[in-house]
Backbone as a chain_set.jsonl record, in Angstrom:
{"seq": "MSASEKAKAKSEQTAGKVEKEVGRAIGNDRVAAEGESKEAKGDLRSAKEKGKDAFKG", "coords": {"N": [[109.843, 138.994, 94.562], [111.548, 136.539, 93.032], [111.426, 136.043, 89.396], [111.919, 133.707, 88.383], [111.823, 132.258, 90.597], [109.017, 132.51, 91.2], [107.747, 131.428, 88.83], [108.649, 128.625, 89.189], [107.235, 128.171, 91.36], [104.31, 128.331, 90.282], [104.233, 126.243, 87.969], [104.615, 124.193, 89.317], [102.302, 124.238, 91.225], [100.596, 124.185, 89.042], [101.114, 121.973, 87.657], [100.689, 120.212, 89.94], [97.995, 120.641, 90.595], [96.375, 119.465, 87.799], [97.799, 116.95, 87.949], [96.548, 115.976, 90.297], [93.587, 116.172, 89.766], [93.652, 114.725, 87.265], [94.413, 111.766, 88.314], [91.996, 111.732, 90.119], [89.776, 111.65, 88.241], [90.53, 109.096, 86.934], [90.317, 107.381, 89.314], [91.937, 107.253, 90.777], [93.916, 106.763, 93.962], [96.571, 107.654, 94.717], [97.845, 108.648, 92.812], [96.59, 111.097, 92.81], [96.766, 111.928, 95.335], [99.804, 112.465, 95.154], [99.549, 114.944, 93.363], [98.001, 116.685, 95.107], [99.909, 116.909, 97.057], [102.279, 118.068, 95.617], [100.97, 120.291, 94.527], [100.554, 121.667, 96.815], [103.313, 122.042, 97.952], [104.092, 123.704, 95.807], [102.432, 125.955, 96.596], [103.479, 126.615, 99.094], [105.988, 127.249, 98.178], [105.581, 129.604, 96.944], [104.715, 131.381, 99.107], [106.855, 131.441, 100.542], [108.517, 132.958, 98.827], [106.684, 135.176, 98.434], [107.074, 136.075, 101.599], [109.87, 136.889, 101.4], [109.826, 138.607, 99.87], [108.37, 140.703, 101.354], [109.737, 141.474, 103.563], [112.005, 142.558, 101.703], [110.989, 145.161, 101.316]], "CA": [[109.575, 136.967, 94.62], [112.122, 136.788, 91.575], [110.929, 135.406, 88.134], [112.208, 132.246, 88.35], [111.047, 131.212, 91.927], [107.777, 132.462, 90.561], [107.717, 130.444, 87.566], [108.896, 127.296, 89.623], [105.835, 127.819, 91.964], [103.646, 128.416, 89.413], [104.565, 125.289, 87.678], [104.493, 123.088, 90.353], [100.699, 124.422, 91.612], [99.81, 123.901, 87.803], [101.027, 120.075, 87.459], [100.089, 119.316, 90.863], [96.2, 120.513, 89.807], [96.387, 118.839, 86.893], [97.916, 115.266, 88.449], [95.283, 115.57, 91.206], [92.503, 115.809, 88.83], [93.708, 113.039, 86.444], [94.335, 110.849, 89.857], [90.254, 111.756, 90.858], [89.216, 111.158, 87.236], [90.521, 107.88, 87.028], [89.956, 106.77, 90.169], [93.811, 106.594, 91.532], [93.848, 107.968, 95.2], [97.702, 107.857, 95.135], [98.082, 109.539, 91.935], [95.669, 112.29, 93.526], [97.714, 112.376, 96.758], [101.006, 113.207, 94.776], [99.114, 115.785, 92.714], [97.838, 117.663, 95.749], [101.707, 117.027, 97.481], [103.088, 118.863, 94.419], [100.207, 121.58, 94.501], [100.726, 122.262, 98.193], [104.812, 122.52, 97.763], [103.993, 124.723, 95.058], [101.98, 126.996, 97.451], [104.582, 127.144, 100.181], [107.521, 127.993, 97.404], [105.06, 130.929, 96.666], [104.382, 131.506, 99.988], [108.198, 131.839, 101.053], [109.158, 133.939, 98.054], [106.127, 136.671, 99.031], [107.398, 136.586, 102.876], [111.231, 137.306, 101.171], [109.412, 140.122, 99.671], [107.886, 141.324, 102.359], [111.032, 141.875, 104.447], [112.554, 143.216, 101.266], [110.121, 146.392, 101.527]], "C": [[110.273, 137.319, 93.075], [111.174, 135.863, 90.626], [111.043, 133.83, 88.391], [111.721, 131.38, 89.372], [109.677, 131.339, 91.679], [107.266, 131.801, 89.77], [107.608, 129.386, 88.453], [107.469, 127.052, 90.184], [104.758, 127.614, 91.621], [103.622, 127.051, 88.829], [104.667, 123.791, 88.492], [102.461, 123.121, 90.799], [100.298, 123.613, 90.157], [99.72, 122.239, 87.626], [100.829, 119.505, 88.828], [98.508, 119.462, 90.672], [96.036, 119.426, 88.724], [96.511, 117.104, 87.649], [96.61, 114.734, 89.275], [94.03, 115.43, 90.892], [92.36, 114.799, 87.85], [93.742, 111.972, 87.256], [92.608, 110.553, 89.749], [89.661, 111.225, 89.404], [89.254, 109.347, 86.493], [90.562, 106.976, 88.06], [91.139, 106.192, 91.191], [94.104, 107.407, 92.755], [95.287, 108.164, 95.209], [98.279, 108.579, 93.905], [97.766, 111.341, 92.409], [96.269, 112.841, 94.376], [98.623, 113.244, 96.014], [100.427, 114.362, 94.197], [98.977, 116.984, 93.996], [99.175, 118.024, 96.616], [102.217, 118.231, 96.391], [102.959, 120.271, 94.445], [100.766, 122.449, 95.531], [102.616, 122.95, 98.175], [104.733, 123.608, 96.625], [103.391, 126.258, 95.851], [102.792, 127.286, 98.255], [105.895, 127.43, 99.601], [106.864, 129.402, 97.198], [105.189, 131.643, 98.179], [105.64, 132.265, 100.431], [108.523, 132.81, 100.453], [107.945, 135.605, 98.535], [106.561, 137.044, 100.415], [108.643, 137.093, 102.508], [110.738, 138.745, 100.936], [109.014, 141.062, 100.611], [108.736, 142.024, 103.205], [111.817, 142.543, 103.389], [112.241, 144.745, 101.397], [109.832, 146.767, 100.098]], "O": [[109.802, 138.059, 92.211], [110.324, 135.093, 91.072], [110.132, 133.019, 88.555], [111.325, 130.219, 89.261], [109.001, 130.334, 91.901], [106.096, 131.494, 89.999], [106.443, 129.038, 88.645], [106.685, 126.183, 89.804], [104.017, 126.878, 92.272], [102.671, 126.475, 89.356], [104.77, 122.628, 88.102], [101.643, 122.212, 90.655], [99.741, 122.517, 90.203], [98.742, 121.501, 87.509], [100.796, 118.276, 88.899], [97.814, 118.448, 90.603], [95.416, 118.421, 89.074], [95.587, 116.309, 87.816], [95.922, 113.722, 89.144], [93.293, 114.693, 91.547], [91.346, 114.151, 87.585], [92.994, 111.062, 86.895], [92.075, 109.497, 89.408], [88.976, 110.21, 89.528], [88.424, 108.691, 85.863], [90.827, 105.8, 87.808], [91.242, 105.24, 91.965], [94.487, 108.573, 92.663], [95.474, 109.154, 95.916], [99.343, 109.158, 94.121], [98.459, 112.356, 92.345], [96.432, 114.061, 94.404], [98.498, 114.469, 96.04], [101.059, 115.262, 94.749], [99.655, 118.01, 93.965], [99.493, 119.19, 96.851], [102.484, 119.35, 96.83], [103.806, 121.164, 94.423], [101.284, 123.554, 95.372], [102.951, 124.119, 98.366], [105.587, 124.486, 96.745], [103.863, 127.381, 95.668], [103.002, 128.499, 98.267], [106.837, 127.798, 100.302], [107.617, 130.373, 97.283], [105.948, 132.613, 98.202], [105.61, 133.472, 100.67], [108.891, 133.768, 101.135], [108.342, 136.728, 98.843], [106.512, 138.251, 100.653], [108.9, 138.009, 103.29], [111.074, 139.759, 101.547], [109.404, 142.229, 100.553], [108.448, 143.167, 103.56], [112.572, 143.346, 103.938], [113.17, 145.533, 101.572], [109.133, 147.749, 99.847]]}, "num_chains": 1, "name": "protein.A"}
């Protein structure tokens, strides 16, 4: 996994978690849902990069 892609994945995951928790704390379902979406996007990016690494050997 390239360092820049790994960093992007981690930052998306972290930003998503923060946004999700803020949304829940203030009772805003839309913000919480957007946070979950960002977190999932980071998870998918991370999984994609791990899959690439597996094929590289």
